[in-house]
C-alpha positions as CSV (number, residue, x, y, z in Angstrom):
1,X,9.7,31.7,-0.3
2,X,5.8,31.0,0.9
3,X,3.5,32.6,-1.2
4,X,0.8,33.7,1.0
5,X,-3.3,34.4,1.5
6,X,-4.0,37.7,2.6
7,X,-7.4,38.2,3.3
8,X,-9.6,41.2,3.8
9,X,-12.7,42.0,5.4
10,X,-15.3,45.1,5.3
11,X,-17.9,45.7,6.4
12,X,-19.5,49.7,7.2
13,X,-21.4,50.1,10.5
14,X,-20.7,48.4,13.7
15,X,-23.8,47.1,13.9
16,X,-22.9,45.1,11.2
17,X,-20.8,41.4,11.8
18,X,-17.5,40.3,9.7
19,X,-18.5,36.9,10.6
20,X,-19.5,35.4,7.3
21,X,-17.1,37.0,5.4
22,X,-13.9,35.7,7.1
23,X,-15.9,32.2,6.9
24,X,-15.8,32.3,2.9
25,X,-12.3,33.5,3.5
26,X,-11.2,30.6,6.0
27,X,-12.9,28.6,3.1
28,X,-11.2,30.5,0.4
29,X,-7.7,29.1,2.5
30,X,-7.1,32.0,4.1
31,X,-5.6,31.7,7.5
32,X,-8.0,33.2,10.6
33,X,-4.6,34.9,11.6
34,X,-4.0,36.7,8.4
35,X,-7.0,37.9,8.2
36,X,-7.1,41.8,8.3
37,X,-11.0,43.9,8.7
38,X,-12.5,46.9,9.2
39,X,-15.4,47.8,11.1
40,X,-17.6,50.1,10.6
41,X,-15.6,52.1,7.6
42,X,-17.1,52.3,4.5
43,X,-15.7,52.0,1.2
44,X,-15.3,55.4,0.7
45,X,-13.2,56.1,4.1
46,X,-9.2,56.4,2.4
47,X,-8.9,55.7,6.2
48,X,-9.2,52.0,6.0
49,X,-6.4,50.8,8.6
50,X,-7.2,47.1,7.8
51,X,-6.6,47.5,3.8
52,X,-3.6,49.5,4.8
53,X,-1.8,45.9,7.3
54,X,-3.2,43.6,4.7
55,X,-1.7,45.0,1.5
56,X,1.5,46.5,3.7
57,X,1.7,42.0,4.4
58,X,2.1,41.4,1.2
59,X,4.6,40.4,-0.5
60,X,5.5,39.5,-4.3
61,X,3.7,36.1,-5.2
62,X,0.8,36.2,-2.4
63,X,-2.4,36.5,-3.1
64,X,-4.5,38.9,-1.5
65,X,-8.4,37.6,-0.9
66,X,-11.5,39.5,-0.9
67,X,-15.0,37.3,-0.2
68,X,-15.9,39.8,-2.4
69,X,-15.4,42.9,-4.8
70,X,-17.5,45.6,-2.9
71,X,-15.8,44.7,0.3
72,X,-12.6,46.6,-1.4
73,X,-13.2,49.1,-4.0
74,X,-15.5,51.6,-4.0
75,X,-14.7,53.9,-6.5
76,X,-12.4,53.9,-9.7
77,X,-9.8,56.2,-8.1
78,X,-9.9,53.5,-5.4
79,X,-9.1,50.7,-7.1
80,X,-6.8,52.2,-9.1
81,X,-4.5,52.9,-6.7
82,X,-5.0,49.6,-5.9
83,X,-4.8,47.3,-8.8
84,X,-1.4,49.7,-8.5
85,X,0.1,48.8,-6.1
86,X,-0.1,45.6,-6.0
87,X,1.0,45.6,-9.3
88,X,4.3,46.5,-8.1
89,X,3.9,44.1,-5.6
90,X,4.0,41.4,-7.4
91,X,0.7,40.4,-6.1
92,X,-2.4,38.0,-7.3
93,X,-6.0,39.2,-5.8
94,X,-8.6,36.8,-5.6
95,X,-12.1,38.3,-5.7
96,X,-14.5,34.6,-4.3
97,X,-11.6,32.5,-5.0
98,X,-11.1,33.5,-8.3
99,X,-7.7,34.8,-9.1
100,X,-6.5,38.3,-11.2
101,X,-3.4,38.9,-11.8
102,X,-2.2,42.5,-12.8
103,X,0.2,41.8,-14.1
104,X,-1.6,39.9,-16.6
105,X,-2.9,42.2,-19.6
106,X,-6.2,40.8,-19.1
107,X,-6.6,40.7,-14.9
108,X,-5.4,43.9,-15.8
109,X,-8.4,44.7,-18.2
110,X,-10.8,42.9,-15.8
111,X,-9.8,45.3,-13.0
112,X,-10.7,47.9,-15.0
113,X,-13.7,47.6,-16.3
114,X,-15.0,46.1,-12.6
115,X,-13.4,49.3,-11.1
116,X,-15.7,51.2,-13.4
117,X,-18.7,49.0,-12.7
118,X,-18.5,49.8,-8.8
119,X,-17.8,53.4,-9.2
120,X,-21.1,53.5,-11.0
121,X,-23.1,51.6,-8.6
122,X,-21.4,53.6,-5.8
123,X,-22.6,57.6,-7.2
124,X,-26.3,55.9,-8.7
125,X,-27.1,54.3,-5.4
126,X,-26.2,57.7,-3.8
127,X,-29.5,58.6,-3.5
128,X,-32.0,57.6,-0.8
129,X,-32.8,53.5,-1.4
130,X,-35.5,51.2,0.3
131,X,-31.9,49.6,2.6
132,X,-30.8,53.3,4.4
133,X,-34.3,55.0,4.7
134,X,-36.5,52.2,5.5
135,X,-38.1,52.7,2.9
136,X,-38.4,56.2,2.1
137,X,-36.2,59.0,0.2
138,X,-35.3,62.0,2.5
139,X,-38.5,63.9,1.4
140,X,-40.6,61.2,3.1
141,X,-41.6,59.5,0.2
142,X,-41.6,55.1,-0.4
143,X,-39.4,54.5,-2.9
144,X,-38.7,51.0,-4.6
145,X,-35.4,49.0,-4.2
146,X,-36.1,48.2,-8.4
147,X,-32.9,50.4,-8.6
148,X,-30.9,48.3,-7.2
149,X,-32.6,45.2,-8.5
150,X,-30.9,46.4,-11.8
151,X,-28.2,47.3,-10.4
152,X,-26.6,44.1,-8.9
153,X,-28.4,42.8,-12.3
154,X,-25.8,45.0,-14.2
155,X,-22.9,44.3,-11.9
156,X,-23.9,40.4,-12.2
157,X,-24.1,40.4,-15.7
158,X,-20.5,42.8,-16.2
159,X,-18.8,41.0,-13.9
160,X,-19.6,36.9,-15.7
161,X,-18.6,38.6,-18.9
162,X,-15.8,39.7,-18.4
163,X,-15.1,36.5,-16.2
164,X,-16.0,34.3,-19.0
165,X,-13.8,36.6,-22.3
166,X,-10.8,36.6,-19.8
167,X,-10.8,32.5,-19.4
168,X,-11.4,32.1,-23.0
169,X,-8.8,34.9,-23.8
170,X,-5.0,34.2,-24.9
171,X,-2.9,37.7,-24.5
172,X,-0.2,36.6,-26.4
173,X,-2.7,35.7,-29.8
174,X,-2.7,39.8,-29.3
175,X,-1.8,41.5,-32.8
176,X,-1.5,44.9,-31.5
177,X,-0.9,46.4,-35.4
178,X,-5.1,44.5,-35.9
179,X,-6.6,46.7,-32.9
180,X,-5.8,50.2,-34.7
């Protein structure tokens, strides 16, 4: 059976361009005809037809490819649903070229940690900030981008640490009786 790379891209507004994400997926080996898109839909919108089509196209052994995690999931519940579907179908997930298998204990741990961080960032980003309101909060006072910088730093460091740990971790060597 031929294993396919199935791509997914998403932008939140109609003014945003998908080209950078599509180019990234093509560089990762996804054929243009296998890239599914959602244009003008936020990640918190449960009705994402492009994502539904991408997941429906995935078969056992395939890999779902996204340029960045935040293009795919924006909440713990969303991540859990997607991971459960990928696991049931025996589909791997590639995030920017790093492939994770949700059927592997380390891959599953990675998905859960990243999902928690993604949900934290979404919830903490739900307050007015400089990117959405042109430097003004909802009451008209100036806001700072410091929160966004801290969030990006936190997310990047958590992802790096989980990835570093997952590459040096052999799940077959765990003795579960020592973990209790």
